[in-house]
Backbone bond lengths (Angstrom), bond angles and torsions (degrees), N, CA, C in turn:
res aa  C-N    CA-C-N  psi(-1)  N-CA   C-N-CA  omega(-1)  CA-C   N-CA-C  phi
1 M - - - 1.456 - - 1.518 111.24 -
2 K 1.346 115.29 -39.59 1.467 119.81 179.17 1.521 110.46 -61.20
3 K 1.353 114.55 -41.20 1.471 118.44 -179.88 1.536 110.60 -66.12
4 L 1.326 117.36 -36.73 1.467 120.57 179.43 1.527 111.15 -66.43
5 R 1.369 116.11 -40.43 1.465 118.77 178.06 1.515 110.96 -64.50
6 M 1.330 117.29 -40.76 1.461 121.14 178.04 1.530 110.73 -62.04
7 A 1.320 115.85 -41.61 1.472 119.63 179.88 1.540 110.33 -64.44
8 G 1.321 116.01 -38.10 1.469 119.74 179.34 1.509 111.85 -64.60
9 R 1.395 114.88 -42.82 1.473 118.41 177.74 1.525 110.90 -61.96
10 N 1.334 115.25 -43.39 1.468 119.12 -179.64 1.531 111.45 -61.08
11 N 1.324 115.57 -40.81 1.472 119.07 179.32 1.530 111.63 -64.59
12 R 1.358 115.69 -40.01 1.467 118.46 179.26 1.517 111.22 -67.59
13 N 1.322 116.54 -40.43 1.465 119.97 177.41 1.524 111.19 -62.11
14 L 1.334 114.69 -41.95 1.462 118.97 179.24 1.533 110.93 -63.40
15 A 1.336 114.89 -39.16 1.468 119.32 179.96 1.524 110.92 -64.40
16 R 1.389 114.33 -41.55 1.462 117.66 179.13 1.531 111.06 -63.10
17 K 1.336 115.45 -44.55 1.473 119.54 -179.44 1.528 110.64 -62.96
18 T 1.343 115.46 -41.71 1.476 119.41 -179.41 1.527 110.64 -64.05
19 T 1.343 115.38 -43.63 1.470 120.03 178.43 1.516 111.17 -61.09
20 S 1.339 115.98 -42.66 1.463 120.64 179.46 1.515 111.65 -61.38
21 V 1.335 115.73 -42.96 1.467 120.37 -179.99 1.527 110.92 -64.87
22 V 1.360 116.08 -42.91 1.458 120.57 -179.20 1.526 111.26 -64.01
23 L 1.342 116.11 -44.03 1.466 119.54 -179.73 1.521 111.30 -64.04
24 K 1.344 115.13 -40.74 1.464 119.24 178.46 1.519 110.62 -63.25
25 W 1.344 115.10 -40.88 1.467 120.16 179.56 1.534 110.77 -65.36
26 M 1.336 115.93 -42.31 1.458 119.99 179.30 1.526 111.38 -64.87
27 G 1.332 116.07 -37.40 1.462 119.41 177.30 1.515 111.46 -62.15
28 T 1.312 115.68 -41.79 1.469 120.15 178.43 1.523 110.62 -62.74
29 I 1.345 115.17 -43.52 1.462 119.58 179.72 1.518 110.81 -60.93
30 C 1.352 115.89 -45.31 1.468 120.13 -179.10 1.524 111.59 -61.34
31 Q 1.357 115.74 -40.15 1.463 119.61 -178.73 1.523 111.38 -66.86
32 R 1.329 115.82 -36.81 1.458 118.71 -173.18 1.527 113.99 -94.93
33 I 1.335 117.37 -33.21 1.449 120.40 -172.37 1.525 113.02 -96.14
34 V 1.352 118.40 -41.98 1.454 120.99 -175.84 1.519 112.73 -57.59
35 P 1.361 118.44 -45.51 1.467 116.75 178.01 1.525 112.48 -58.13
36 I 1.324 116.80 -33.55 1.458 119.69 178.50 1.521 110.04 -68.57
37 C 1.353 116.39 -42.10 1.457 120.98 179.77 1.524 111.02 -62.57
38 V 1.321 116.60 -37.93 1.458 120.53 178.63 1.517 110.34 -70.58
39 F 1.322 115.93 -38.49 1.456 120.93 -176.50 1.527 111.57 -68.08
40 I 1.337 116.35 -39.50 1.459 120.00 -175.35 1.520 112.25 -60.34
41 P 1.363 119.84 -49.95 1.459 118.15 178.60 1.520 113.78 -59.99
42 L 1.334 116.81 -34.20 1.457 119.15 178.67 1.514 111.01 -64.63
43 Q 1.333 116.33 -31.44 1.451 119.58 177.90 1.528 111.34 -78.58
44 L 1.345 115.48 -36.87 1.450 119.20 -178.84 1.523 111.82 -73.02
45 Y 1.340 116.97 -34.43 1.445 121.34 -176.45 1.524 110.50 -125.91
46 P 1.322 117.61 70.44 1.468 119.66 179.67 1.521 110.47 -68.29
47 K 1.320 116.02 156.73 1.450 120.18 176.10 1.528 109.11 -65.23
48 P 1.355 117.69 142.60 1.457 120.20 -179.78 1.514 111.19 -56.73
49 N 1.337 115.34 139.49 1.464 120.05 -178.06 1.515 112.35 -63.09
50 I 1.343 116.26 -27.24 1.457 119.36 -175.68 1.521 112.03 -70.50
51 L 1.328 116.85 -19.09 1.456 119.92 -179.04 1.521 110.51 -92.41
52 T 1.305 115.77 140.29 1.457 121.22 176.81 1.514 108.09 -126.32
53 T 1.311 116.47 178.73 1.467 118.40 177.79 1.520 109.04 -67.53
54 F 1.328 115.49 148.19 1.449 119.46 -178.64 1.517 109.91 -149.18
55 T 1.324 115.19 157.37 1.458 120.00 174.19 1.515 108.47 -94.99
56 S 1.325 117.00 165.32 1.461 120.39 -175.79 1.517 112.37 -67.65
57 V 1.318 118.02 -35.02 1.459 121.07 178.53 1.523 108.64 -136.75
58 K 1.336 116.01 121.41 1.456 120.53 176.18 1.527 108.48 -103.34
59 T 1.312 115.74 135.55 1.455 118.94 -177.81 1.523 112.30 -87.29
60 D 1.323 118.84 -15.79 1.451 121.59 -179.77 1.529 108.45 -88.23
61 L 1.327 115.97 90.94 1.449 121.25 -177.27 1.520 111.32 -68.10
62 M 1.329 114.80 146.99 1.459 121.63 175.73 1.519 108.55 -102.93
63 I 1.334 116.70 132.60 1.459 122.56 -178.24 1.527 108.04 -125.65
64 P 1.339 118.52 136.66 1.466 120.21 -179.31 1.523 112.10 -57.56
65 E 1.309 115.58 147.80 1.460 120.85 -179.61 1.532 109.34 -84.74
66 I 1.328 115.24 95.13 1.459 122.38 179.13 1.520 107.72 -132.34
67 S 1.307 116.50 130.02 1.467 119.54 -173.08 1.524 112.84 -63.23
68 K 1.328 118.46 -32.50 1.462 120.98 -174.94 1.526 114.03 -83.86
69 I 1.290 118.30 -9.22 1.462 118.98 -173.71 1.530 110.03 -75.37
70 K 1.307 116.42 135.31 1.468 121.95 -173.98 1.527 110.80 -113.26
71 N 1.321 115.85 171.59 1.471 123.98 175.34 1.530 112.71 61.97
72 T 1.316 117.48 27.68 1.463 120.09 -175.87 1.524 112.96 -73.12
73 G 1.308 118.01 -15.28 1.456 120.25 -179.73 1.516 114.14 -93.53
74 S 1.316 117.75 7.53 1.465 121.28 -173.64 1.524 113.30 -79.98
75 G 1.332 117.12 -17.36 1.463 119.92 -175.05 1.514 113.36 83.27
76 N 1.345 115.82 3.16 1.454 120.16 179.82 1.527 111.62 -88.61
77 F 1.311 115.83 158.37 1.458 122.38 169.28 1.527 108.31 -62.14
78 F 1.350 116.43 159.23 1.458 118.00 173.63 1.526 109.37 -98.12
79 L 1.320 115.44 162.13 1.463 121.87 -173.13 1.520 110.50 -124.63
80 M 1.337 115.84 129.51 1.463 122.45 165.96 1.525 106.23 -108.44
81 A 1.314 117.28 117.54 1.465 118.92 -175.49 1.512 111.05 -153.46
82 G 1.324 113.81 150.91 1.450 121.51 179.64 1.513 109.20 160.26
83 P 1.308 117.33 -169.60 1.461 120.24 179.97 1.526 111.13 -75.04
84 C 1.322 115.50 158.96 1.464 118.78 175.58 1.529 109.86 -59.50
85 A 1.322 115.86 -51.73 1.463 121.06 -178.95 1.523 110.20 -129.66
86 I 1.321 115.94 151.88 1.460 120.38 174.91 1.524 107.79 -74.18
87 E 1.330 115.96 114.02 1.459 121.35 -178.57 1.529 111.85 -97.55
88 S 1.342 115.38 -32.61 1.469 120.81 178.75 1.519 108.23 -166.19
89 E 1.323 116.19 162.71 1.466 120.59 178.24 1.516 110.81 -66.22
90 Q 1.310 117.37 -44.10 1.467 120.86 -178.23 1.523 110.85 -60.57
91 M 1.324 116.75 -45.73 1.465 120.85 -179.64 1.527 110.89 -61.91
92 A 1.327 117.71 -44.59 1.465 121.22 -178.74 1.519 111.49 -63.66
93 L 1.334 117.34 -43.21 1.463 120.87 -179.35 1.526 111.55 -67.62
94 E 1.330 116.97 -38.27 1.463 119.99 179.53 1.526 111.34 -65.36
95 I 1.322 116.43 -43.20 1.472 120.22 179.22 1.522 110.08 -65.69
96 A 1.330 116.45 -45.30 1.469 120.20 -179.33 1.521 111.20 -61.15
97 E 1.323 117.12 -44.17 1.474 120.75 -179.26 1.527 110.80 -59.79
98 R 1.321 116.43 -43.30 1.471 120.22 -178.89 1.530 110.68 -65.47
99 I 1.323 116.95 -44.36 1.467 119.30 -176.80 1.524 111.08 -71.25
100 V 1.324 117.81 -36.27 1.468 120.38 176.64 1.529 109.89 -60.75
101 S 1.313 116.52 -42.50 1.467 120.40 179.06 1.530 110.84 -61.11
102 I 1.329 116.43 -43.69 1.468 121.13 -178.89 1.524 111.06 -67.12
103 T 1.314 116.35 -46.86 1.475 119.79 -175.48 1.530 112.06 -70.81
104 D 1.320 117.37 -31.95 1.465 119.12 174.58 1.527 109.99 -66.55
105 K 1.311 116.25 -40.46 1.468 121.30 179.29 1.526 111.18 -63.49
106 L 1.333 117.00 -40.61 1.463 121.85 -176.66 1.528 113.15 -94.58
107 Q 1.341 116.12 -0.43 1.475 121.08 178.73 1.543 111.12 60.91
108 I 1.315 115.62 48.59 1.456 121.56 178.77 1.527 109.10 -108.00
109 P 1.311 119.99 123.85 1.473 121.37 173.71 1.534 109.42 -59.46
110 Y 1.333 117.08 134.13 1.460 119.73 -169.68 1.525 112.88 -131.37
111 I 1.350 114.97 136.75 1.462 123.54 173.83 1.529 107.07 -125.79
112 F 1.326 117.32 123.53 1.466 120.65 179.60 1.519 109.74 -75.71
113 K 1.337 115.83 135.41 1.463 121.91 -178.89 1.518 111.13 -114.46
114 G 1.325 116.29 136.00 1.461 120.82 173.34 1.519 109.56 -166.90
115 S 1.313 117.15 133.18 1.468 121.06 178.91 1.526 109.28 -87.40
116 Y 1.324 116.49 129.81 1.462 118.93 178.01 1.525 110.92 -79.37
117 R 1.340 116.07 -21.13 1.463 120.38 174.33 1.515 109.10 -152.82
118 K 1.316 116.79 142.36 1.463 122.53 176.19 1.530 107.53 -105.10
119 A 1.334 114.99 99.08 1.466 119.70 -174.91 1.524 112.53 -84.08
120 N 1.325 117.11 -26.33 1.468 121.28 -175.28 1.536 109.51 -98.15
121 R 1.309 115.89 89.15 1.464 121.68 -178.87 1.527 109.46 -118.89
122 S 1.323 116.14 146.17 1.467 120.17 178.25 1.525 111.60 -69.86
123 R 1.337 115.36 -42.21 1.467 120.30 -175.70 1.518 110.59 -117.21
124 I 1.313 115.34 150.19 1.457 120.20 -177.83 1.523 112.08 -68.38
125 D 1.340 117.43 -22.31 1.458 120.40 -179.17 1.527 112.78 -92.42
126 S 1.332 117.19 5.03 1.465 120.13 178.15 1.530 110.28 -73.54
127 F 1.321 116.30 150.09 1.471 121.76 178.94 1.520 110.09 -61.73
128 S 1.325 116.56 130.74 1.467 120.05 179.32 1.523 112.93 -121.82
129 G 1.333 118.29 -12.82 1.453 118.51 177.10 1.516 112.74 151.73
130 I 1.345 114.74 172.03 1.467 121.24 -179.26 1.525 111.12 -101.20
131 G 1.322 117.15 5.88 1.464 122.31 -175.30 1.518 109.67 116.78
132 D 1.334 115.81 131.63 1.466 120.00 -173.05 1.523 113.20 -57.84
133 E 1.303 116.94 -54.28 1.470 120.21 -175.18 1.524 111.10 -64.36
134 K 1.315 116.35 -41.47 1.463 120.30 -179.42 1.523 110.99 -62.10
135 A 1.328 116.38 -45.09 1.464 120.29 -178.82 1.525 111.53 -69.21
136 L 1.318 117.63 -38.67 1.466 120.70 179.24 1.537 111.10 -65.96
137 K 1.314 116.74 -36.75 1.466 120.00 177.36 1.536 110.69 -66.59
138 I 1.319 116.76 -34.57 1.462 120.06 176.29 1.527 110.17 -65.57
139 L 1.326 117.02 -42.75 1.472 120.51 177.03 1.530 110.79 -58.82
140 K 1.314 115.82 -42.76 1.469 119.40 179.37 1.526 110.35 -65.13
141 K 1.326 116.95 -37.88 1.473 120.09 179.40 1.531 110.19 -66.02
142 V 1.319 117.14 -39.72 1.466 120.35 175.83 1.522 109.86 -57.86
143 S 1.328 116.09 -46.37 1.467 121.00 -178.88 1.524 111.45 -61.22
144 E 1.330 116.26 -45.14 1.462 120.58 -177.07 1.530 111.64 -73.22
145 T 1.303 117.46 -36.27 1.473 121.05 -177.69 1.524 111.64 -66.04
146 F 1.337 115.72 -42.25 1.466 119.78 -174.44 1.530 113.03 -109.18
147 D 1.316 116.74 1.84 1.468 122.57 -179.55 1.531 111.04 53.56
148 I 1.321 115.03 51.75 1.464 121.68 179.72 1.534 109.11 -128.94
149 P 1.335 117.65 154.23 1.460 119.97 174.72 1.518 111.21 -75.68
150 V 1.331 116.40 155.02 1.463 120.91 178.63 1.530 109.41 -130.15
151 V 1.339 114.62 152.91 1.460 121.78 -179.76 1.518 109.04 -128.98
152 T 1.330 116.34 143.48 1.459 121.44 175.18 1.520 109.91 -147.52
153 D 1.342 116.16 160.43 1.461 121.93 -179.75 1.523 111.31 -83.28
154 I 1.321 115.50 152.46 1.463 121.01 166.31 1.526 107.33 -124.94
155 H 1.335 115.62 157.86 1.456 119.50 -171.82 1.523 113.70 -127.39
156 S 1.325 116.25 -4.40 1.465 120.99 177.06 1.518 108.41 -155.20
157 A 1.318 116.48 162.91 1.463 120.24 -177.42 1.534 113.12 -59.81
158 P 1.332 119.70 -45.02 1.471 119.07 -179.73 1.532 113.73 -61.33
159 E 1.335 117.52 -25.62 1.462 119.96 -179.08 1.527 112.51 -69.82
160 A 1.329 117.05 -20.73 1.464 119.93 -176.22 1.525 111.03 -60.47
161 T 1.329 116.52 -50.15 1.464 120.64 -179.00 1.517 111.16 -65.18
162 M 1.332 116.02 -39.88 1.464 120.16 179.96 1.523 110.88 -62.08
163 A 1.328 117.44 -51.54 1.457 121.27 -176.04 1.528 112.03 -68.76
164 A 1.324 116.60 -32.61 1.471 121.06 -176.57 1.528 112.46 -61.01
165 E 1.321 117.83 -21.47 1.464 120.80 178.81 1.522 111.55 -71.91
166 F 1.341 117.06 -15.64 1.467 120.42 -172.38 1.531 113.87 -118.38
167 V 1.331 117.97 -20.47 1.469 120.14 -171.90 1.527 111.46 -127.47
168 D 1.332 115.02 170.41 1.462 121.73 -178.35 1.522 112.71 -101.22
169 V 1.320 116.51 -26.32 1.463 121.80 -177.25 1.524 108.91 -130.28
170 L 1.333 115.72 130.36 1.462 121.32 175.40 1.522 108.44 -101.61
171 Q 1.314 115.54 126.69 1.464 120.67 -177.40 1.520 110.58 -105.09
172 I 1.333 115.84 132.32 1.454 121.90 177.81 1.528 108.02 -99.07
173 P 1.334 118.57 117.44 1.465 120.46 -179.02 1.526 111.89 -59.52
174 A 1.328 115.26 153.10 1.468 120.91 -175.68 1.519 112.42 -57.41
175 F 1.335 117.13 -42.56 1.462 120.11 -178.52 1.528 112.03 -64.97
176 L 1.333 117.43 -17.59 1.466 121.48 -175.65 1.521 112.61 -110.79
177 C 1.317 118.39 10.85 1.465 121.16 -170.49 1.521 113.95 -67.15
178 R 1.335 118.34 -13.73 1.466 120.76 177.96 1.522 112.76 -102.49
179 Q 1.339 117.04 0.17 1.468 120.63 -176.22 1.529 109.73 -75.25
180 T 1.308 115.64 104.17 1.460 121.23 -172.90 1.523 112.46 -58.91
181 D 1.334 118.06 -43.84 1.462 119.54 -176.75 1.522 112.04 -63.45
182 I 1.339 117.39 -35.42 1.467 120.32 178.74 1.521 110.49 -70.60
183 L 1.332 116.77 -43.43 1.463 120.51 179.28 1.527 111.31 -62.36
184 V 1.321 116.50 -43.50 1.471 120.65 -179.68 1.527 110.13 -65.78
185 A 1.325 116.56 -44.64 1.470 119.75 -179.49 1.524 111.25 -62.61
186 A 1.317 117.10 -42.09 1.466 120.19 177.96 1.523 110.63 -63.95
187 A 1.320 116.44 -43.78 1.468 120.67 -179.58 1.514 111.32 -60.29
188 E 1.317 116.70 -40.54 1.467 120.96 -174.54 1.523 113.57 -71.40
189 T 1.335 117.72 -12.81 1.468 119.53 175.23 1.521 111.59 -74.26
190 G 1.352 116.99 -19.82 1.450 121.12 -176.94 1.521 113.41 84.56
191 K 1.326 117.12 -2.66 1.461 120.61 178.24 1.529 110.43 -77.71
192 V 1.328 116.21 162.27 1.459 120.28 171.01 1.532 107.72 -62.68
193 V 1.335 116.60 137.53 1.464 120.97 -179.48 1.530 108.42 -114.37
194 N 1.319 115.52 115.76 1.465 121.67 177.18 1.525 108.32 -99.83
195 I 1.329 117.17 113.00 1.458 121.96 -177.44 1.519 108.63 -104.03
196 K 1.320 115.71 119.03 1.458 119.32 176.02 1.527 109.76 -81.79
197 K 1.330 115.60 133.43 1.463 120.29 179.29 1.523 110.00 -68.73
198 G 1.334 115.54 129.70 1.447 119.34 178.30 1.519 112.22 -59.85
199 Q 1.321 116.30 143.85 1.467 121.08 179.31 1.523 111.08 -64.33
200 F 1.310 116.64 -12.34 1.470 123.54 -175.26 1.527 112.30 -107.04
201 L 1.337 117.89 4.28 1.466 121.75 -174.59 1.526 111.87 -114.90
202 S 1.328 114.87 152.14 1.461 120.27 170.72 1.522 108.95 -77.77
203 A 1.305 116.24 161.58 1.468 120.17 176.62 1.522 110.75 -61.60
204 T 1.319 116.60 -42.08 1.469 120.92 -178.47 1.519 112.07 -60.74
205 A 1.328 117.22 -34.50 1.461 120.89 -178.38 1.526 112.76 -64.48
206 M 1.327 117.45 -18.35 1.462 120.08 -179.06 1.517 112.72 -70.62
207 Q 1.334 117.11 -11.33 1.466 119.61 176.12 1.522 111.75 -58.33
208 F 1.315 117.33 -30.76 1.458 120.28 -176.39 1.528 111.03 -75.09
209 A 1.333 116.88 -35.86 1.464 120.02 174.14 1.526 109.88 -65.31
210 V 1.332 116.15 -42.83 1.468 120.66 177.32 1.524 110.55 -58.51
211 Q 1.323 116.16 -45.40 1.468 120.23 -176.74 1.525 111.70 -64.93
212 K 1.340 117.08 -34.82 1.472 119.94 178.25 1.522 110.74 -61.33
213 V 1.333 116.60 -41.01 1.460 120.07 -179.57 1.530 110.42 -70.61
214 I 1.326 116.15 -42.21 1.469 120.06 178.22 1.521 110.60 -61.37
215 D 1.321 116.56 -45.42 1.466 120.68 -179.32 1.521 112.51 -66.02
216 S 1.324 116.21 -16.57 1.466 120.81 177.31 1.526 111.39 -93.06
217 G 1.345 116.43 8.36 1.454 121.04 173.06 1.509 116.03 92.70
218 N 1.338 117.95 18.23 1.465 120.35 -177.85 1.527 109.10 -130.67
219 N 1.327 116.36 119.59 1.468 121.14 -179.93 1.526 112.83 -102.62
220 N 1.317 117.68 0.98 1.467 121.19 -176.81 1.524 108.66 -93.99
221 I 1.327 114.98 88.33 1.463 122.58 -169.73 1.525 109.69 -126.05
222 V 1.322 115.75 144.99 1.466 122.95 172.48 1.520 107.22 -127.20
223 L 1.332 117.25 141.48 1.455 121.76 172.90 1.524 109.26 -112.24
224 T 1.323 116.38 139.84 1.462 120.37 -179.03 1.524 110.92 -124.20
225 E 1.325 115.27 124.88 1.461 122.73 173.05 1.527 108.65 -84.57
226 R 1.341 116.94 128.67 1.466 118.79 -178.96 1.524 112.23 -135.92
227 G 1.352 115.25 28.34 1.453 119.35 175.67 1.521 112.47 96.18
228 T 1.317 114.87 158.16 1.459 122.76 179.88 1.519 109.58 -121.75
229 T 1.320 115.88 138.60 1.461 121.16 -178.13 1.525 111.18 -55.19
230 F 1.328 115.53 130.51 1.458 122.45 179.75 1.525 106.74 -131.48
231 G 1.320 115.54 93.75 1.450 119.32 -171.86 1.516 109.85 75.94
232 Y 1.319 116.35 -157.38 1.458 120.77 -176.36 1.524 113.79 -91.34
233 Q 1.318 117.17 -23.96 1.459 118.93 -170.50 1.525 114.09 -131.30
234 D 1.323 116.68 30.25 1.456 118.07 -179.97 1.525 110.27 -155.35
235 L 1.337 114.48 166.09 1.462 122.80 177.80 1.522 108.51 -133.81
236 V 1.322 116.31 152.31 1.460 121.70 171.57 1.521 108.44 -130.91
237 V 1.319 115.89 155.27 1.470 120.87 176.90 1.520 108.51 -104.28
238 D 1.309 116.07 123.35 1.457 121.77 175.04 1.534 106.88 -98.42
239 Y 1.334 115.69 100.70 1.465 120.11 -173.47 1.523 113.06 -69.30
240 R 1.332 118.00 -12.31 1.461 119.49 174.77 1.516 111.36 -62.89
241 G 1.322 116.39 -25.42 1.456 120.34 -178.26 1.517 114.27 -71.14
242 I 1.336 117.39 -21.19 1.468 119.63 -178.84 1.530 110.97 -62.38
243 P 1.343 119.68 -56.51 1.473 118.54 178.02 1.520 112.66 -65.48
244 E 1.325 117.94 -30.06 1.469 119.44 177.76 1.522 111.12 -62.40
245 M 1.320 117.21 -43.48 1.468 119.77 179.72 1.523 111.32 -75.78
246 R 1.331 118.19 -33.08 1.463 120.18 177.17 1.519 111.12 -63.90
247 A 1.338 115.93 -27.73 1.462 119.84 178.59 1.521 112.35 -68.20
248 M 1.324 117.57 -10.56 1.460 121.91 175.10 1.527 111.20 -83.06
249 N 1.337 115.68 3.81 1.470 122.82 176.86 1.524 112.58 63.56
250 V 1.322 115.50 39.58 1.467 121.81 172.22 1.521 107.95 -130.88
251 P 1.326 118.22 151.13 1.465 119.60 175.84 1.530 110.73 -61.81
252 V 1.318 115.81 143.01 1.462 120.80 179.84 1.526 109.15 -120.68
253 V 1.320 114.83 130.42 1.462 123.30 -178.39 1.525 108.73 -111.43
254 L 1.317 116.34 144.30 1.462 121.19 170.81 1.527 108.32 -105.36
255 D 1.325 115.65 116.45 1.462 121.63 176.45 1.528 107.29 -82.88
256 I 1.292 115.27 98.95 1.461 121.24 -172.00 1.525 111.98 -70.72
257 T 1.321 116.89 -48.70 1.463 118.80 -172.70 1.530 112.48 -72.73
258 H 1.329 117.99 -39.31 1.468 118.71 178.43 1.530 111.59 -70.49
259 S 1.325 117.30 -25.91 1.469 119.76 176.51 1.522 111.68 -65.87
260 L 1.329 115.88 -17.37 1.462 120.69 -178.86 1.524 112.62 -102.83
261 Q 1.319 116.05 11.51 1.459 119.45 175.30 1.529 111.03 -66.66
262 Q 1.313 115.42 153.06 1.461 123.29 171.73 1.525 106.88 -125.60
263 P 1.337 115.80 88.20 1.468 120.66 -171.17 1.529 113.16 -77.63
264 N 1.330 114.45 174.67 1.474 122.40 172.46 1.527 113.75 60.82
265 Q 1.325 116.16 36.63 1.458 119.30 176.95 1.529 110.34 -72.92
266 V 1.324 116.25 151.47 1.466 120.28 -176.64 1.520 111.78 -64.24
267 S 1.335 117.11 -20.39 1.465 120.88 178.88 1.520 112.24 -75.45
268 G 1.343 115.87 -15.49 1.456 119.19 -175.07 1.510 112.82 83.33
269 V 1.332 117.38 6.45 1.467 122.79 177.63 1.523 108.11 -120.21
270 T 1.324 116.42 126.58 1.458 120.95 -177.35 1.525 111.70 -63.79
271 G 1.337 115.59 134.25 1.454 120.54 176.79 1.522 111.35 -92.13
272 G 1.331 116.25 -172.38 1.456 119.62 -179.67 1.516 111.66 -169.88
273 N 1.330 115.17 174.11 1.463 121.21 -178.75 1.527 108.87 -136.72
274 P 1.328 117.74 69.52 1.467 120.75 -175.33 1.521 114.42 -64.16
275 A 1.328 117.87 -15.75 1.466 120.04 178.68 1.521 111.71 -61.85
276 L 1.339 116.91 -20.06 1.465 120.64 -178.34 1.534 113.30 -99.11
277 I 1.313 117.16 9.66 1.470 120.20 -178.34 1.525 111.22 -55.82
278 E 1.320 117.27 -49.22 1.466 119.22 -177.89 1.525 111.64 -66.88
279 T 1.308 118.00 -35.48 1.470 121.36 178.41 1.526 110.66 -60.79
280 I 1.319 115.93 -49.23 1.468 120.81 179.94 1.526 110.32 -64.45
281 A 1.321 116.60 -41.76 1.467 120.96 -178.15 1.521 112.08 -65.27
282 R 1.326 117.26 -45.24 1.474 120.62 179.88 1.526 110.81 -59.60
283 A 1.322 115.95 -44.51 1.466 119.44 -179.65 1.515 110.91 -63.94
284 G 1.326 117.03 -38.81 1.464 120.26 178.84 1.515 112.61 -62.27
285 I 1.328 116.48 -45.47 1.468 119.82 178.09 1.524 109.90 -63.01
286 A 1.325 116.42 -39.12 1.464 120.51 -177.81 1.526 112.48 -63.54
287 V 1.331 117.68 -34.40 1.472 119.24 -179.24 1.522 112.45 -89.73
288 G 1.341 117.67 -0.58 1.447 119.60 169.78 1.504 117.52 97.93
289 V 1.336 119.01 30.17 1.463 118.91 175.81 1.522 110.18 -63.48
290 D 1.326 115.45 148.23 1.461 120.40 177.96 1.522 111.69 -78.80
291 G 1.325 115.79 -32.14 1.452 119.77 -178.35 1.512 111.53 -148.01
292 I 1.319 115.10 163.69 1.467 120.08 175.11 1.523 108.92 -126.83
293 F 1.314 114.76 151.99 1.455 123.36 -176.07 1.523 106.86 -122.73
294 I 1.332 116.85 123.79 1.461 121.12 -178.35 1.524 109.26 -136.59
295 E 1.316 116.16 126.41 1.461 119.10 170.67 1.522 108.01 -91.05
296 T 1.332 115.65 131.52 1.460 120.72 -174.36 1.515 110.23 -139.62
297 H 1.329 114.96 155.48 1.474 120.38 -173.57 1.531 107.14 -156.41
298 P 1.322 117.85 145.10 1.473 119.01 177.84 1.530 112.93 -59.27
299 N 1.321 116.07 -32.64 1.461 120.92 -178.80 1.534 108.64 -142.45
300 P 1.322 117.91 84.21 1.474 120.45 -175.72 1.530 113.51 -54.87
301 E 1.325 117.78 -32.96 1.461 120.12 -179.42 1.527 111.90 -62.58
302 A 1.337 115.98 -26.09 1.464 120.40 -179.09 1.529 112.49 -99.64
303 A 1.332 117.42 -1.68 1.470 120.75 -179.13 1.522 110.39 -62.91
304 K 1.319 115.95 146.06 1.466 120.72 -176.45 1.525 112.75 -84.32
305 S 1.339 116.92 -8.14 1.467 119.96 179.93 1.520 109.48 -153.36
306 D 1.338 117.13 132.68 1.465 124.13 173.78 1.526 114.63 58.35
307 G 1.312 117.57 29.12 1.456 119.88 179.92 1.520 113.35 -63.17
308 A 1.337 116.49 -25.50 1.469 120.08 -174.67 1.517 113.95 -68.05
309 N 1.332 118.08 -19.81 1.462 119.27 -178.64 1.534 112.85 -121.86
310 M 1.326 117.73 8.02 1.461 120.37 -178.84 1.530 112.53 -82.34
311 L 1.329 115.06 157.10 1.461 122.03 175.97 1.526 108.86 -92.07
312 K 1.318 116.15 134.26 1.460 119.22 175.08 1.521 109.26 -65.68
313 L 1.318 116.59 133.77 1.469 121.72 -173.33 1.525 112.04 -56.61
314 D 1.329 117.61 -35.57 1.465 120.69 -178.95 1.531 112.93 -64.35
315 L 1.330 117.27 -17.52 1.464 120.64 -178.05 1.529 112.62 -94.47
316 L 1.323 116.69 -6.28 1.467 119.92 -171.90 1.529 113.10 -66.81
317 E 1.332 118.17 -43.89 1.462 119.82 -174.85 1.525 112.02 -62.24
318 N 1.319 117.60 -46.44 1.460 119.68 179.79 1.528 111.70 -62.63
319 L 1.335 116.45 -39.72 1.463 119.82 177.77 1.516 110.78 -61.74
320 L 1.327 117.14 -50.09 1.461 120.50 -178.16 1.526 111.73 -63.96
321 T 1.310 116.85 -35.75 1.469 120.60 177.93 1.523 110.44 -59.53
322 R 1.325 116.51 -44.25 1.468 120.53 179.59 1.526 111.23 -69.23
323 L 1.316 117.44 -36.59 1.469 120.30 179.69 1.527 111.01 -68.60
324 V 1.322 116.61 -37.24 1.469 119.85 176.29 1.526 110.01 -63.69
325 A 1.323 117.12 -39.27 1.470 120.63 178.59 1.531 110.52 -63.12
326 I 1.312 116.90 -39.61 1.477 120.27 177.09 1.514 109.66 -64.82
327 R 1.329 116.42 -44.69 1.460 120.48 179.99 1.532 111.32 -60.55
328 Q 1.317 117.24 -44.34 1.455 120.79 -179.02 1.533 111.31 -66.31
329 T 1.312 117.68 -29.57 1.458 120.72 175.49 1.525 111.09 -70.63
330 I 1.322 116.26 -42.34 1.465 121.33 -178.13 1.519 112.06 -60.86
331 I 1.327 116.82 -40.78 1.464 118.74 -175.01 1.529 112.28 -72.15
332 Q 1.326 117.08 -4.14 1.465 119.76 175.60 1.529 111.48 -77.74
333 F 1.332 117.20 -14.75 1.455 120.38 -174.85 1.520 111.55 -105.10
């Protein structure tokens, strides 16, 4: 028994010594190898050169360089707003008149928004437009009537030159934000190019779309956040992307209403959650977006496109009033 107890003590002592040696060896490895392991990925994957250090909220807002845009000295965010699609001349003029009145009252720089054609539809029988030329002429009439800039989407490279004759800002849809020929064609018109961030892309990845436009000779660029795919039928907004894209030294817009879309519905018609419009908008202003994008309609239920996520026009003034108050509070800090 005495010999067995001695053997047990010896085994425990040996185990302690072995453990001590192993821990000491592991400590040496960690000191010498881990810093190398950390260093290597930093060398393999450096931060993009286009990004610089940034603060979470910058008070010096960036506004696109457009001759017709007003109220740029107010310190307010700028607004892109209007119907999803141009349905008629009367409807477009009525919406524009109402928003111009509101934005002049609140001193908000304003760009009228309207799509002359909706090319990305779930179903072939969905409304796509009243005719390209007819809708583009209505956009031009809105601009001339109220002396305001207008923005519309394009869907292919040849459309850039066509649309540029009628509008001030060419918008690249999110699904097309990596299409080099469209970006180059839009840039070469000399118009402001608003690139919507793809629902499938990180904010940082948008640097490459920006660079394509810059390399094509156009520095007047806007980036728009419009939500990130979350499953098959929803979107979420990652607000970390706002300062990341602002660090590219371009104005950044938050598309509030499209961020609340619920795509890929079994009906073939996109759904939405407009009850959260103010929630998304308040958060966007709080993190320092330069502009906001809102689709609005006098009667969203009767709208021919995207009615499920649009803001009723009668609610716009109160919303903007509250957002301006948030903005004015932020610039105090």
